N, C-alpha and C positions, 0 to 999 in steps of 0.2 A: 504494500500499499504506499509505503513511504517513497519507493522508487517511482511509483506513478506520479505523486505530488511533485517529485523533485528529481528531474531526468539526470542530475549530476550523480546521482546515487547508482544509476545503472552501471552495470558492467560495460567493458569495452565492447565486448562482442555484441550485447545487447544494443549499444548505441549504433554499431556498424550495421546490425540487421535492421534497425529502424530506418536508417538512412538507405540501405540497399534495395528494401522491399518494393518501394514505389518505382525505383529504377528498373529493377527486374521485370516488374509488371508492364512498365511503359515498353521496354525492349520487346517484350513478349507479344504485346498489342500491336506495336508497330510492324512486326513480322507476320501479321494475319494468324496470330496465335499457331504458328506453324513450327517455330523453332524449339528445340529441346534444350535440355542443360547445356551440352556441348557448345552448341551455336551461340545461345545466350550468353554463355561465359566468354566466347570469342568476341561477339559483337561489344560487349561491355568493356573488354579489354581495348577493343579499337577505339571506344569513346573516351578512353583514360581511367577507367577504374580499375584498380588494383583489387581483383578479387580472385578467390581460388574456385576451382571447379565444383569443389565438394561444399563450398560455401553456397554457391548457387543452387546446387542440387537440394541442398537442406531447405533453403527458403523457397524454392519452387514447389517443394512438397508441403511445406508449412502453409503456404498461400493456396495450395491445391490446383496448381496448373501443371500441363505437361505438354510436350511437342507431340506433333501428329506422329501416329503409330503406323508405318507402311506394312501391308499384309494384313493377315488374319491375326487377330488377337488368340493368344494361347488359351486353349479351354481345356479343362480336365473333365474326365468322364464322371458324371453323378450316376450312382446306382439307382435302379428304379425299385423301390422297396415294394411296390406291388406285385412285382414278378416273384415267381418262387425260386429259389437258388437251384443252380444246376446240379444235376445227378451226378454221382460219382462215376465216370465213365468206365473205371477199371474194375468196378464192383469189388472193391476190397472191403472186407470186415474183419478188422483186426480185433482179436480177443484180448491181447495183452501188448504192453508198450514194447517188449522185446521182438514181437513180430514187426511192429512199425519200424523199429530201428533197423532191423534186417532188410526190410523192403528198402528204407532210405539209403542203406550202405549199399545195396545191390544197385540201386539207381544211380548212386554217385559213382561207384566203381565200374558200371557198364557203361556209362554215358560220359561224365565229366573227366574222370582222372584219365582214360586212355587218350583222350583228345588234347589234354593239357600238357604244354611244354614245361619241362623241369630244368632249371639251370644245374642242379646237382647231376642231372643225367646227361649233360651235355646238350641241353635244349632239344632233347628227344621226348617223345611221348613215352611212357612206362612199356607198352607193348613193343614199340621199336627198340627201345634199349635192351629189353629182355631177348628179343630176336638176334641183336647183334651180339649180346653175351653168349647166347647158346651156339651161334654160328662161330664164335671165337673159341668156345670151350670144344666144339666138335673139330675144328681146325688145328688148334693148338694141343688138344688132348688134356688140357689142363681142368681143373674142377671149375674154374670160373669164379671163384670167390676170392675177394681180395683178401690179403694177410691182415689188413687193417680192421676187417669186419669179424675175423675169427678171434673168439676168446683164448 
C-alpha cells in the first residue's frame, strides 16, 4: 500500500516494468498485434530501449498479449468419458503379480532388448553380439567366456 502511495518506495524492477509496459503495448499495437516477444524486443532496441528479451516476455505475459501463431495450435487429445474403455486385445487374465512380471519380462526381452544397441557390447544388439561370440568360439575353439567374467 505504501508503494502505491509513494512510487519512490518501489523496487527498480517495478519502476522499470511500469515504464516499459505502455511501450511494449504501443509497439505491439503499431505492428498490428502480430509481433511476438522476439520482434517486439528487437523493435524496442531499435527505438533505443535497453531491454532484455526475457523482460519483454515476462511483461507481455503479464499484460496478456502474444504474437500471431502460424500454423495449427497444439491440441492434446481429450478422452471421451462416455465411451467404454477398450478391451484387452490379448485376453490376458493374470492371477498373480508374478505372472504379470513374467509377461512384462518376456515382452521386454522379446522386443526391446534384442533391437537395442549396447555400448558394452560394441554397439551391437545382444542377439548379434551372442552370434559373433558363438562364431568366434566355433572358429577359435575357445569357451568364449572372458577371463574377467570367471570367478
